[in-house]
C-alpha positions in Angstrom: -0.1 0.2 -0.3 2.7 2.2 0.0 2.2 3.3 3.5 5.2 3.3 5.6 5.6 4.0 9.4 8.2 6.7 11.4 8.8 5.6 15.0 9.6 8.3 17.7 9.3 9.4 21.2 6.5 6.6 21.6 4.3 8.0 18.9 4.4 5.8 15.6 3.1 8.1 12.6 2.4 6.8 9.3 3.6 8.4 6.3 3.9 7.8 2.4 5.2 9.8 -0.8 4.0 10.3 -3.9 3.8 12.0 -7.2 0.9 14.7 -7.8 1.3 16.5 -11.4 4.6 18.6 -10.9 4.9 17.8 -6.8 6.4 15.4 -4.6 4.1 15.6 -1.6 5.2 13.6 2.0 2.0 13.2 3.7 1.8 12.4 7.6 -1.6 10.7 8.4 -3.5 13.6 10.3 -0.5 15.4 10.8 1.2 17.3 7.6 1.7 17.7 4.1 4.9 18.6 2.9 4.5 19.3 -0.7 7.8 20.1 -3.2 7.7 21.6 -6.8 11.4 19.6 -7.4 13.0 23.0 -7.7 12.5 26.1 -5.3 9.0 26.0 -3.7 8.6 24.0 -0.3 4.5 24.7 1.0 3.7 22.8 4.5 0.0 22.3 5.3 -0.7 21.4 8.9 -4.3 19.7 9.9 -6.3 21.6 11.8 -5.8 20.0 14.7 -2.0 21.3 15.3 -3.7 25.2 15.0 -2.2 27.3 17.6 0.1 24.5 18.9 2.9 25.1 16.7 5.7 27.3 16.5 9.0 28.1 14.2 10.0 29.3 11.0 6.7 28.9 9.0 4.5 30.7 11.8 2.3 29.7 14.7 -1.0 28.4 12.6 -2.9 30.6 14.9 -4.7 32.5 12.1 -3.1 36.0 12.8 -0.5 36.7 10.1 0.5 39.7 12.5 2.3 37.7 15.0 3.8 35.0 12.9 7.6 36.3 13.0 7.5 35.7 16.6 11.0 34.2 18.2 11.6 31.6 20.7 11.6 33.9 23.3 7.9 35.2 22.6 8.9 38.6 21.2 7.2 40.0 17.5 9.7 41.1 14.8 9.2 42.6 11.9 13.1 42.5 10.3 12.9 38.7 8.3 16.3 38.2 8.9 16.0 38.6 12.9 13.3 36.6 13.1 14.9 33.8 11.0 18.2 34.0 13.0 16.7 33.4 16.3 15.4 29.9 15.3 18.9 28.9 15.0 
């Protein structure tokens, strides 16, 4: 069936990798899709149950784009370079 399992931290995650048109999709069941165009674009789609429960370079998925540049310490900045460097 093409489904593989990743084990980690007491939870097993089923995933599959497949082509969809020009894209390569990695689908982790019930969590996320990672979609790559084989070139320069990468898109991350999160399951709605993760809304407001994530942080980092992709934002916090709370529906408010104004706070997506939140550093690890909770400070919101406007400079993309400062934001990116804060997550090294």
